[in-house]
N, C-alpha and C positions, 0 to 999 in steps of 0.2 A: 478491409470491409468495403463493400460497395453499396450504393443506395442510401436511403435516409436512415439516420441513426438517432434514436431517442437516448440521449446521454443520461437522462435521469433514470430511465429503465435499466440501462447498463450498470450504472452505479448502484442501484437498488439490488440488482442481481448479484453483483460482486460483494456487496455488504452482507447479503444473506449468506453467502459462502463463509465470510469471516465470522458471522454470528453462529453458524452451525458447527464450526470447527474451532474448539477451544485453543488448540495448539497455535492457531494463527493470531490469537490475541493474548497469548500468555507471555509475560515478561519475567525476567529473572532479576531479583533485587537482593540486596545484602543489608543486614542491620547488625551492627556489632560483630562483624565477621561471620555471621550465619546467613547462608543463602536460602532464599525461598522464592516460590513462584507466586505470581499475582495475575489474575485474569482481568483484562480490561474489557470494558463494554464495547460492543461493535458500533455503537451510536456515533462515535467520533471518527470512524474510518471514512476516508473520502477517496474518490477517484481523482487523481491529479490530472489536470488538463493543461496543455501548452499550445497556445496559438502560434503558428509558425508564419513568420514574414519571409523567411528564406528557406526554401525547401532543401537547399544544399546542405544544411547543417543537421538534418534529421538523423543521419547515421551517427554523428558525434553525440547528439543528445540522447539517443537510445543507448549507445554504449556507456555513456556516463551514468544514466539511470540504472542500467543493469549492473554496473560495477560498484554502485554506491553500497557501502556496508550497512548492515542493520545494527542499531544500538539495542542490544538484547535487554537493556534495562528500561526502554521506553517506546520502542517502535513496534508497530504491528508487524507480524512475520509474513505479511502479504501486502504487496503494493502493486499498483497498476497506474499507468499513465496513458492518456489519450492525446495523440499529437494531431 
C-alpha cells in the first residue's frame, strides 16, 4: 500500500466481510462426543497490527503468520495483520 492508510476504516471493512460470511466465524465444537457448529459474533474480530523496528524480519513475520494453524474450535476462519 502507498499513501495514507486509515487503519480504523480498513479494520471496519474487514470486519464487515467477517460479519457477512458466516463461514468465517463458524467454529466446530464437541460436547459428549457429538460435534456441532457454533457461529461467533463478528464484534470480537480484530485486525492484528505489528509495529516493526527492524524491517529485515518482515518476511519471517509474514511467513510465521501465514503458517500459523487455525484452532477450529475457537478461531475466526479469517485473519489479517498489518505490518
